Residue, then its C-alpha position, 0 to 999 in steps of 0.5 A: m865849343k866843338k868848333l873851338n876844339k876842332f880849330i885848336i886840334e887842327r892848328f895848335p895840337t900841343l895847346w889842345n893836348v895841354r888844355f892850355v886855352y881852358v886852364v890858363p884863363a881860369l887860373l888867371l881869374a882865380h889870381l884876380m880873385f886872390f888879388l882882390m882878397g888881398r886888397a880887402s884884407v888890409d885896412l887902417e884898423g888892421l894895420k894898427e891891430y895885427y902884428r904881421i898883417d902881411e902874413a894874413y894869407f897863411e894865418s887865415g882861411a885864404i890858404l886853405f881856399g887856395i890849396l882847395i882850388s889848386v887840388l881841384v884844378f890839378v885833378m881835373w886838368l890831369l884827367f884830361y892832360l894825361r889821357n892823350n900822350p902823343l909820345k906813347k902813341f907815336y904821334p909826330h912830336s919834335s923835341w922843340k915841341l916837347l920843350l914847348e909843351y913842358g913850358m906850358v905845363l910849367l906855367i900852369c903849375l906855377l899859376n896853380v900854386s902861386f895864389a899867395i903871390s897875388y894875395s900879397v900883391g893885393q895887400h901891398s897895393k892896398a897898403g901903398s894906397l893907404f900910407s905913402k913913404e912920406d906918411l911913414t917918415e912923418l909918423k916915425t919922426a913923431l914917434r921918435d920925438v914923443a917917445p920920452y913922454t909916452v911912458p905908460y907907467k914907471g915900472q915899464f920904463d924901468e924894465d924896457q926903456y931905462c938904459y944904463e949904456m946911455f950914461g956911459y955913452n954921453s959921459m954923464k955922472e950924477p951924484a950918488l945918493s943912498a940905496e934907499e932913495y933909488t928904484g931898480p936893481d938891488s946892488l948899487e955897486t953892480a949897476g951904478i946909477y938908478n932911477l930916482k923915486d918919483s917923490l925925489c925927482c920933482g925938484d930937478v928933471r936930471y933925476s927923473y926917468y924922463y931924462f934917461c930915456s932912449f929914442p926909437y927909429t934913429e938911423n945911427n948912433v950919431e942921430l941917437r945922440e943928437c936926439i938925447t942931447r936935444h931932449q935933455s937940453m929941453l928938459l934942463r931949460k924947461d922948454r914947455e913950448s917945444i915939448t908942447r909942440i912935439v906932443n901936439r904933433y903926435a896927438a894930431l897924427q893920433e887924430k888922423y889915424n883914429v887912435n885913442p886916447k889922445m895925448d894931452a900936452q898939459k898933462v904931459l907937462a904936469r908929469v914931466f915938471a912935477q911940483p915938490g911932493f908929487e907922487f906918481d899914481d899908476e892907478k890914475i895914469e891915463f895911458e894904460a899899457s895895452g900890450y901894444d901901441p897902435m901907432e907903433r904897430l902901424v909903423s911896423n906893418q907899413e915898414k914890412f910892406q914898404d921894405s919887403g923886397n927880399d921877402f917878396r923875392v923869397l915868396w917868388l923863389v919858393h913858389l917857383y921851386i914848388a912849380i918846377l917840382f910839380s911840373v917835372f913830376i908830371f912831365s916825366f910821367r909823360l916822357t917815360d913809362i910807369r915802370s921807369w917812373l916807379i923805379s925812380v921813386v923807389g930808387l931815390g927813396i932807398l938811396g936817401i935812406l942808405i945815405t942818411v943811415f951811413n952818415i948817422v953811423a959814421g958820424i958825418r954831418d953838415e958838409g959831408f952829408a950834403g957832399m954825399y947827396l951831391l955826388v949821388m945827384l951828379g952821378i945820376a945827372v951824368t948817367a942820364f945825359v950819357g945814356s941818351f947817346v949810348k946803348m942802355n936798357k930802356m927801363l933803366y935809362g928812363a929811371f935815370l932820366n926821371a931822377a935827373l929831372w927831379n934832382s936838377v934844381w938842388i945841385l947848386l944849393l948842395l954845392v953851397l952847403v958843401s962850401n960851408e956858406r950856410y951863414m950868408d946874409s939872406d939877400k945873397g942866399t936868395y940870389i943863390g936860390f935863383a941861380s940854382l933854379g936857373l941851372g936846374l931849368l937849363q938841365i931840364i931843357v937839355y934832358i927834354l931835348r934828348a928825351r926822344a932817345f928814350r923812345a928809340k931804345p929797345e926793350e930788353 
């Protein structure tokens, strides 16, 4: 270990100052551990049971474990990193080496706060190995086609699946019967058409609630109408063979994914084409409502994993912001002295309070509120940049430099708020977030390249 330290100090002093060689491999091992934890958190049973298995990191003990590791690494690393400052001891240290050192600090901060990303990558890789896109398409098609025959009980159908709009959409008009012969809302005049009681719908499927259902997982209204027309045609033709084929295909998938109880085509046909005198008995129905359908939950979770492009970008964006904020807080402490650093903290706090109070008293909100913060940040940024070229009190310049570094990543976001673009779609908002991050990093690079001017300024 001593020989390694000596070699690094002599050949790569910046690496040694940052403790890069020791911290980064340890953090990569931690990321590998969280990747494996993410894979272990996903299995077929979990996909069928949990509503948002993709959020398991934030709803389980994994997030607490990740926070604990991050805190321990930060404390141990900073104890070694901050005790040897080449700037404060006036070692030869060029601006470009200073920028390289910040890049190392940023990478360490990013690795130390982004365990959730590795966990999520592990989840996605496991989900992809369990369920392909072809499997998802097959299951969605089967669920769509079997939807009319999976109604657990009539009451749920009345509340959740019966859809008056389907009548108007398909230009259907059924002969009116008396109000006593219908179930549903109280007023015939306001709703128009209702489900018939089971004892009245046996003679003609057109009066059963199977006839008026909708279909999930359709791409557009054209496909939805085709499904409705095809389904109603099967009922009118009493096409038992086609219905049996649909139910059996779904039952085979239930068998494949170990979902119980399995659907029985003969029992479904007995309910759909009931004989006169048939009464629907909720107490004897085989498929009791359990609060969720495992097959639908399976589809829902897999869709979240396979269509999580923007969610994954947002996850990266959030952790990049956190990493940059940590890195500039830590690095600014090395660039300037403790007095300038504390003045920046107190000064920004006081400015924030004054601006907030003024906006509340003046009744200014939204764009005006963001605009005032933006003007303050731009003023700080310009002062910090100009201050590196002109004569300026060293402590005051250090305070402006720190504040400019801390605020750099927010300027473009505030411009968006001022321009009243808050209601843009999520994808566009994510890309603007990355653009703001890029602009902020560019500002940070400029300030760091000019940071040696802080040491050249006289004490006053």
